[in-house]
KEVO-116299 format. One line per 2 residues: for each residue x, y, z of N, C-alpha, C. Coordinates in pm, 1 decimal, always signed. Example, Ala and Ser with C-alpha at 12.3 -4.5 7.8 and 13.67 -1.06 7.14 Angstrom:
2
+1319.0,-569.0,+780.0,+1230.0,-450.0,+780.0,+1320.0,-330.0,+780.0 ~ +1285.0,-225.0,+708.0,+1367.0,-106.0,+714.0,+1290.0,+3.0,+787.0
# end
This chain:
94
-900.1,-944.3,+2992.6,-912.1,-1035.5,+2925.2,-919.9,-1016.0,+2756.8 ~ -848.9,-1102.4,+2698.5,-831.0,-1096.9,+2527.1,-916.8,-1196.1,+2471.1
-954.7,-1191.5,+2355.9,-998.1,-1300.2,+2259.4,-946.4,-1281.9,+2142.2 ~ -947.8,-1395.7,+2094.2,-900.3,-1425.9,+1953.5,-998.0,-1429.5,+1849.8
-1015.0,-1332.0,+1750.4,-1110.1,-1352.9,+1665.8,-1058.6,-1383.9,+1519.1 ~ -1140.7,-1392.5,+1413.1,-1086.5,-1418.3,+1281.3,-1006.2,-1302.3,+1217.8
-1055.8,-1168.9,+1225.1,-997.5,-1061.9,+1174.5,-903.6,-989.4,+1288.5 ~ -941.8,-988.2,+1406.3,-896.3,-930.3,+1512.7,-775.9,-1040.9,+1584.8
-692.2,-1011.7,+1569.1,-571.3,-1125.4,+1647.4,-589.2,-1126.3,+1792.1 ~ -604.6,-1007.8,+1854.1,-622.7,-980.8,+1992.9,-711.6,-867.9,+2042.9
-818.8,-884.7,+2090.2,-927.4,-801.4,+2127.0,-952.7,-800.7,+2258.8 ~ -992.5,-706.2,+2328.1,-1023.5,-690.3,+2473.1,-1167.6,-726.9,+2451.7
-1261.4,-794.2,+2594.3,-1390.5,-824.7,+2588.7,-1454.0,-685.4,+2557.9 ~ -1396.1,-567.1,+2612.6,-1481.3,-435.0,+2635.5,-1467.2,-395.7,+2476.8
-1366.2,-411.1,+2415.6,-1373.7,-373.4,+2266.9,-1451.6,-468.5,+2176.7 ~ -1452.1,-610.6,+2191.9,-1535.6,-690.5,+2138.8,-1703.4,-673.7,+2140.0
-1735.9,-626.8,+2274.9,-1863.2,-584.3,+2296.7,-1889.1,-458.1,+2215.5 ~ -1789.7,-349.7,+2222.7,-1823.1,-231.9,+2154.2,-1864.4,-267.6,+1989.9
-1758.9,-340.2,+1946.5,-1774.7,-370.0,+1791.8,-1893.6,-459.5,+1753.0 ~ -1926.9,-521.6,+1845.4,-2061.1,-617.0,+1835.6,-2191.3,-519.3,+1826.8
-2195.2,-432.3,+1932.6,-2299.4,-353.7,+1936.9,-2313.8,-234.9,+1824.8 ~ -2167.5,-199.7,+1786.7,-2167.6,-130.5,+1664.6,-2238.0,-196.0,+1536.2
-2237.2,-336.9,+1515.6,-2290.3,-399.9,+1422.8,-2454.2,-418.6,+1450.9 ~ -2475.4,-423.3,+1568.0,-2619.7,-460.3,+1609.5,-2672.9,-321.7,+1568.1
-2644.3,-219.1,+1597.9,-2690.6,-65.5,+1555.8,-2706.1,-32.5,+1419.5 ~ -2603.5,-87.7,+1319.1,-2600.7,-32.9,+1186.3,-2601.0,-144.2,+1086.3
-2630.5,-252.8,+1113.8,-2634.2,-371.1,+1030.0,-2724.0,-335.5,+907.9 ~ -2841.1,-280.5,+930.8,-2923.5,-270.5,+809.7,-2889.3,-164.7,+713.7
-2792.9,-100.0,+734.6,-2727.6,-12.5,+640.9,-2598.5,-56.7,+572.2 ~ -2558.2,-189.3,+599.3,-2450.2,-249.4,+531.6,-2475.9,-319.1,+414.4
-2389.4,-340.5,+321.0,-2380.9,-416.8,+209.9,-2379.6,-564.6,+269.7 ~ -2410.6,-650.7,+168.9,-2400.9,-820.2,+212.9,-2261.4,-843.9,+236.7
-2168.3,-770.7,+159.0,-2021.3,-797.3,+173.0,-1974.7,-765.2,+323.4 ~ -2008.1,-614.7,+344.0,-1962.7,-560.1,+477.5,-2017.1,-636.9,+587.6
-2165.5,-687.3,+562.7,-2204.4,-739.7,+693.6,-2132.0,-862.7,+706.6 ~ -2113.8,-948.5,+605.6,-2030.9,-1077.2,+639.0,-1879.5,-1051.8,+668.8
-1821.0,-948.8,+642.2,-1687.0,-915.3,+687.3,-1684.4,-896.1,+840.8 ~ -1765.9,-818.2,+850.4,-1799.1,-782.9,+999.4,-1837.4,-913.2,+1098.5
-1907.9,-986.9,+1047.9,-1961.2,-1114.2,+1136.9,-1843.9,-1200.9,+1134.2 ~ -1779.1,-1238.8,+1014.5,-1641.8,-1301.8,+1028.5,-1554.2,-1272.1,+1126.2
-1528.2,-1127.8,+1128.1,-1427.4,-1082.0,+1239.4,-1490.4,-1093.9,+1376.9 ~ -1594.3,-1097.0,+1393.7,-1659.0,-1075.6,+1563.5,-1685.4,-1228.8,+1592.6
-1736.7,-1325.8,+1507.9,-1805.2,-1457.0,+1561.7,-1684.7,-1556.6,+1543.0 ~ -1577.3,-1524.5,+1592.8,-1466.0,-1640.8,+1586.9,-1452.5,-1759.5,+1485.5
-1496.5,-1687.8,+1369.2,-1500.6,-1782.0,+1264.1,-1629.9,-1838.7,+1195.4 ~ -1735.3,-1823.3,+1290.3,-1850.7,-1877.8,+1260.2,-1941.0,-1781.2,+1163.3
-1975.9,-1851.5,+1044.7,-2024.3,-1748.0,+948.0,-2182.8,-1809.7,+885.3 ~ -2267.7,-1724.1,+915.5,-2397.5,-1763.8,+856.5,-2404.6,-1802.8,+702.4
-2465.8,-1902.3,+650.1,-2468.9,-1938.8,+515.6,-2473.7,-1837.1,+426.0 ~ -2595.0,-1751.3,+453.6,-2615.0,-1632.0,+347.5,-2623.8,-1510.3,+457.0
-2634.1,-1392.7,+357.4,-2652.0,-1264.2,+428.5,-2795.9,-1253.7,+482.4 ~ -2895.6,-1307.1,+426.4,-3017.3,-1306.2,+486.1,-3024.2,-1375.0,+606.7
-2962.4,-1512.4,+619.5,-2955.2,-1571.3,+751.1,-2888.2,-1476.5,+864.5 ~ -2797.2,-1399.3,+816.6,-2701.8,-1333.8,+906.2,-2814.9,-1220.3,+957.8
-2885.2,-1157.2,+862.9,-2975.4,-1057.2,+888.7,-3081.9,-1090.7,+992.4 ~ -3122.9,-1212.5,+984.2,-3232.0,-1260.8,+1061.5,-3156.5,-1278.2,+1223.5
-3034.5,-1358.5,+1211.3,-2976.9,-1370.7,+1335.2,-2944.3,-1224.9,+1411.3 ~ -2944.7,-1110.4,+1341.9,-2886.4,-1013.4,+1398.4,-3001.6,-933.9,+1447.3
-3132.5,-942.6,+1387.3,-3242.7,-906.6,+1426.1,-3308.7,-982.1,+1580.8 ~ -3259.3,-1089.4,+1553.1,-3305.4,-1173.5,+1668.6,-3217.0,-1125.3,+1789.6
-3081.4,-1108.2,+1768.6,-2990.5,-1070.5,+1859.9,-3016.0,-946.9,+1937.6 ~ -3053.1,-854.6,+1870.8,-3089.7,-715.2,+1903.5,-3227.2,-736.9,+1991.5
-3302.9,-818.6,+1999.3,-3415.4,-827.9,+2100.3,-3333.3,-898.8,+2254.6 ~ -3203.3,-959.3,+2230.9,-3166.9,-1016.1,+2330.6,-3066.1,-915.5,+2423.0
-2994.5,-795.5,+2361.7,-2906.5,-726.9,+2441.2,-2964.9,-622.6,+2460.8 ~ -2945.7,-604.0,+2624.6,-3023.8,-495.5,+2699.0,-2978.8,-354.5,+2643.2
-2863.1,-331.3,+2604.6,-2782.2,-204.2,+2578.6,-2852.0,-151.7,+2446.1 ~ -2947.2,-226.3,+2351.4,-2986.1,-180.6,+2267.7,-3122.0,-110.0,+2259.8
-3139.4,+25.6,+2207.6,-3236.6,+98.9,+2240.3,-3394.4,+30.2,+2182.0 ~ -3477.3,+42.9,+2258.6,-3594.7,+3.7,+2241.9,-3665.1,+17.1,+2118.3
-3623.1,+131.6,+2050.4,-3656.1,+160.3,+1925.7,-3612.9,+64.3,+1808.5 ~ -3476.4,+41.3,+1823.6,-3416.1,-68.9,+1751.4,-3471.9,-198.4,+1763.8
-3507.0,-240.1,+1900.9,-3547.0,-366.3,+1920.2,-3709.3,-386.1,+1866.8 ~ -3781.4,-271.0,+1875.0,-3908.6,-287.2,+1803.4,-3902.2,-306.5,+1662.5
-3795.5,-220.7,+1594.4,-3793.5,-242.2,+1472.9,-3766.6,-378.9,+1415.9 ~ -3683.0,-441.2,+1515.9,-3630.3,-582.1,+1459.0,-3729.0,-664.0,+1488.5
-3823.8,-653.3,+1612.6,-3933.6,-729.9,+1617.3,-4035.1,-727.4,+1516.9 ~ -4062.9,-604.5,+1475.3,-4147.0,-590.0,+1356.9,-4101.1,-627.9,+1218.6
-3986.6,-645.9,+1199.1,-3920.3,-688.3,+1077.3,-3959.7,-867.5,+1069.2 ~ -3904.4,-920.6,+1181.0,-3927.5,-1047.3,+1204.5,-4057.5,-1098.5,+1169.8
-4138.6,-1061.2,+1246.6,-4294.8,-1100.4,+1221.1,-4339.9,-1079.1,+1096.4 ~ -4303.0,-956.4,+1039.7,-4366.2,-915.9,+895.8,-4302.2,-997.7,+764.6
-4162.7,-1071.1,+818.4,-4131.8,-1160.1,+727.2,-4137.9,-1292.2,+764.2 ~ -4232.6,-1326.7,+851.5,-4263.7,-1478.9,+913.4,-4149.7,-1530.1,+989.4
-4067.1,-1480.3,+1040.9,-3966.3,-1548.8,+1148.3,-4018.6,-1525.5,+1290.1 ~ -3979.6,-1658.8,+1344.8,-4027.5,-1645.5,+1507.0,-3925.3,-1546.9,+1574.9
-3973.0,-1499.0,+1686.8,-3897.2,-1413.2,+1783.7,-3783.4,-1489.1,+1857.1 ~ -3817.4,-1622.9,+1863.3,-3740.6,-1714.1,+1937.0,-3594.1,-1720.2,+1876.8
-3484.1,-1730.4,+1957.8,-3358.1,-1772.4,+1912.7,-3313.3,-1884.1,+1855.9 ~ -3418.5,-1965.4,+1907.7,-3409.7,-2136.1,+1857.4,-3490.6,-2190.6,+1752.9
-3580.6,-2098.5,+1701.5,-3687.6,-2133.1,+1572.3,-3630.9,-2023.8,+1474.6 ~ -3669.8,-2069.0,+1345.5,-3658.9,-1979.7,+1224.8,-3778.5,-1918.3,+1185.2
-3891.9,-2014.8,+1149.1,-4001.2,-1972.7,+1106.1,-4110.7,-2010.8,+1236.1 ~ -4232.9,-1913.1,+1233.6,-4340.3,-1905.0,+1316.8,-4376.1,-2065.0,+1331.7
# end
């Protein structure tokens, strides 16, 4: 099966998952511009309003993806709590 994304005109589901996981593993090291470019490419044109919102969403996503190491999930959980954000995908603040 192939997907069409904003940057990748034709990408397999496996390749999409691989690129998504790379982003989830490494987004903390990316500049705001690099982060938004990656998100534009993978989210089928859906772009968060700000890099801060993108980072909140990515921390929450880490908690939901089983292939993400527990260490990264715990780091994201800690970051969300320390910054006053809910762990729920559907709520922003506690």
